[in-house]
C-alpha positions in Angstrom: 120.8 -15.2 -44.5 122.7 -15.7 -47.7 125.3 -13.1 -48.7 125.7 -12.4 -52.4 126.8 -9.7 -54.8 124.7 -8.0 -57.5 121.8 -10.4 -57.1 119.1 -9.4 -59.6 116.0 -8.4 -57.6 114.3 -6.5 -60.4 111.5 -9.0 -60.5 111.1 -10.4 -56.9 108.4 -12.8 -58.0 110.8 -15.0 -59.9 113.7 -15.0 -57.3 114.0 -18.3 -55.6 116.0 -20.2 -53.0 116.2 -23.9 -52.7 117.8 -26.5 -50.5 118.4 -29.4 -52.8 115.1 -29.8 -54.7 113.0 -28.2 -51.9 112.0 -24.5 -52.3 112.7 -22.2 -49.3 110.3 -19.3 -48.6 112.0 -16.0 -49.1 111.4 -13.5 -46.3 113.5 -10.6 -47.6 115.8 -10.0 -50.5 118.2 -7.4 -51.8 121.2 -7.3 -54.1 123.6 -8.1 -51.3 121.6 -10.5 -49.1 118.7 -12.9 -49.2 116.8 -14.1 -46.1 115.0 -17.4 -46.5 113.4 -19.9 -44.2 115.2 -23.3 -44.0 112.6 -25.8 -45.2 111.4 -28.7 -43.0 112.9 -31.6 -44.9 112.2 -35.0 -43.2 115.2 -37.0 -42.6 117.5 -34.0 -42.7 120.9 -34.4 -44.4 123.3 -32.3 -46.5 121.8 -30.1 -49.3 123.2 -27.7 -51.9 121.8 -24.2 -51.5 120.8 -22.6 -54.7 119.6 -19.1 -55.5 118.0 -18.0 -58.8 116.8 -14.7 -60.2 115.0 -13.3 -63.3 118.0 -14.1 -65.6 117.5 -17.8 -64.7 120.9 -17.5 -63.2 121.5 -20.2 -60.6 124.4 -20.5 -58.2 125.2 -23.5 -56.0 126.4 -21.6 -53.0 127.4 -24.3 -50.5 126.4 -27.4 -48.7 124.1 -27.0 -45.8 123.3 -29.7 -43.2 119.8 -29.9 -41.7 119.6 -31.8 -38.4 118.0 -35.2 -38.6 116.3 -34.8 -35.2 115.0 -31.9 -33.1 116.4 -31.4 -29.7 119.9 -32.4 -30.5 122.4 -31.0 -28.0 124.5 -28.0 -29.1 128.1 -27.6 -27.8 126.8 -24.9 -25.4 124.5 -27.5 -23.8 121.3 -25.8 -25.1 118.7 -27.6 -27.1 118.8 -27.0 -30.9 115.5 -26.7 -32.7 117.0 -27.1 -36.2 
């Protein structure tokens, strides 16, 4: 989930989320939140998360790290699927 303010959702077909150059499918969107699926990027790594709307407005929100391997141990001892 991505928190935002006054995100223009007047034309949902042109709203977009990307991790680096990889598009992320949008599940739900509103002016205050966007829910997108983290794309499966082989090799993982750190990516800039970007959102765009009808106004061609793009915002680099923050860096996001995608795990390089599935099954990495979390601090709680559970398996992570990211």
